[in-house]
Structure formats: C-alpha cells, structure tokens
N, C-alpha and C positions, 0 to 999 in steps of 0.2 A: 683955699684948698681946691685943687683941680683934679685930684686923683684919690682913689681909694682901692682897697683890696679886701676881699673876703675869701677866706679859705674854709671850706666845709669838710668835715670828716665823714667818710662813707658811713651810711646807716646811722647818722646822728644829726641832731640839731646843733651840736657843738661845733665850734670852729674858732678861727682867729680873724680879727678884723682890724683895719686901719682906716681912719676917716669914714667910718660906716655911715655917718650922718648924711653924706652926699650920695649914698647908694640907691636912693629912690629917685634921683634926678634922671629924667629921660634925656638921652643924647643919641646921636646917630650911631648905629652899631659898627659902621666902617667895615673893616675886614673880618670882624667876627661874624658878619652876615654870610660869609662864604661857607660857614658850617650849614646854615639853613639852606642856602642856595645849592650846595652840593647834595643835600638830602633831596630837594625838589628835582634836581637834574637826574639823580639816580632813580628815584621813585617813578618819575615820568619817562624813564628809559631814553632820555636825551643822551646820557652817557651810560654805556654798558661796560666799559673797561677803563678804569681810572689811570692805568699805567701805559696802555698801548693805543688808545683811541686818540688820534692826533687832531688838534685844533690848529688850523693853519693860520700863521701870522700873515697879515696883509701888507707888511713892509713899513707900517707907520713907525717912526722912531720915537721912543719914549725915553724920558730921563733915566728911568730905571732899566739898566742894560739887560737884566734877566727877563724883561718883558719882550725883548726884541728878537724873538724866535718862535718857531712852532712850539706848542705846549701840549701837555696832557692835563687832565684834571688834577692829577697828583702834583705836577710841577706848578700849575696855576695856583693851587691851594697853598703850597709851600712858599711861593714867591709873591702871593697876593696880587696876581695878575688881573687887574680890573677888566681889561678889554675882553678876556676870555669869558668872565662871568656875565658881562654886559651882552656879549654875542649869544651865549648859550641861553641865558634867561629870556632873551627876545624870542626864542622858539617856544616858550611856554606862555599860554594864554594868561593874561593878567588876572582873570577870575580864578584860575587854578592856583596861581601864586597866593592870591588873597585867601583862598580856602585853606591852604597850608598854614598860613600865618594865623588864621582863626583857630585851626585845629590845635596848634601848640600855644595859643594865646601869646603871640610874639609882640610885646610892647604895644604901641598904638596901632599897629597893623596898617599904616598909611603908606601905600605904594604909589601915590599920586605924583611923586616928585621926579618923573622922567625915567630914563633908562638906567640911571644909577641912583635910584631912590634911597639906597642904603648909605650913601656917602654925603654927609653934611647936607641932607635933604629932608624929605618928608618922614621917612621911617625913623622912629625913635624907640629906644628901650632903656630901661634902667639896669644897673648892675644886679639888683635883686631879681628883676625879671629874667635877666640872662641866667642867673644861677638856677632859678626854677626850671627854665628851658633846658639847661645842660643836665640837670638831675633827671628830668623827664626823659631826655635823650639817652643818658647813660643806662637807665633802667628800662628803656623803651616803653614808657607809659603811653606813647603816642601810636603804638601799634604799626610802626614802620616795618618794612621787610627786614628780617634779621640780617640778611646780607648787606643791606644799606647801613645798618647800625655797625656791623663789623668793619665795613669800608671807612665809615666816618671816623671810627675809633683809630683805625690805622692811619688815616690822614692827620688826625690830631695828635698822634703819639709823639711825645717829646723825649721821655726818658723813664727809666724805672730802676728801682733798687729793691732790696729784699722786702721792705715794708710798704712800698708805694709804687704807683704808676702815675706819671704826670702826662696829662693831655692838655693841649692848648691851641690857641690861634691868636696871633698878634695882629694889631692894626694900628694905624695912625692917621692923622688928618693934616692937611696943609693949612687948615684954619685954626684960629685960636692962638694960644701963647706959644 
C-alpha cells in the first residue's frame, strides 16, 4: 500500500479514511510544502501581492511547459513551479524557516537537505501531521496574519457546493513507483 486518504469533517473528530494505517509514515511533503512556503513568503513580506508581483523566469527550459515563463506566486502555486519557491525561499534566512516549522510543528522540521529540502530530501511529514497542520491553519491556531490566511485559502481553493468548500494542493515525485 503506497497511498492513503483521510477526510475530516469540520468541527469533528469524525471522518472517512482509506489505508489509514500508513498515515503515520513520514515522507517528503513535495508540493504540499508550497502551502507552508507561501505562508513564510507572505509573513516575511518577500511576496506582497500574489497576483501581480512578477518573479522573472531566467530562461531555463523545464520539462513542464507551465514553468517556462515569468510567474506570480498564484501561478507558481497552481502549477507547482519549483524554481520559484527555490528562488524565493533562498531570500529567507534558514533560521527563520526553521522557526516557522517549529511554530507549526511541521513533521521532522529538517531543512538540511539543500535548496529543495522539501522534495525527496530531508524534510519529512506524515499525513496525520499534515492534517493537524492544515486544521491549525484553517482555524489560524498559529496566529498568522489574517490576510495571510485569507490568501492561502484563496490559493488552495478548488471548488465549493452548498454544503462544502474544498481546498487542496497536489504534489508528486519522480522517485518511487
């Protein structure tokens, strides 16, 4: 079994799960770390406008065509543009990043794995830890700026119906099966 899913209902310990027994295994967060990265970038004022602040593409050609252009944080989040997050996070002191991970108790908090420590590298988090982080984020238990929370929810918004709103962030790895 290499995948699991846990869905929690708002204001409840109840939910639905599939293969929950592997939900405590720590793995690289991959693109889901762009949620935490975006928080850091907003809180540290590296990004002040997610839709209009341009991150200039250096001309490197990537296999993913959506990466081969100037980006905003919104487009980089939507398309999981690694080079944008690598570039922007390099502007934040490693101690500051470590402090944020400590504040939200983000997995093993290990950022020793180079400039993309969240991609099949040192940083590891379990699905259960991700859920605790996301619930804390949703209710802002971490006392981030309210505007940061609003922006993150907008970036993560997927769809809604009368009885629910779906937020998410996908990610994948080139390693493994």
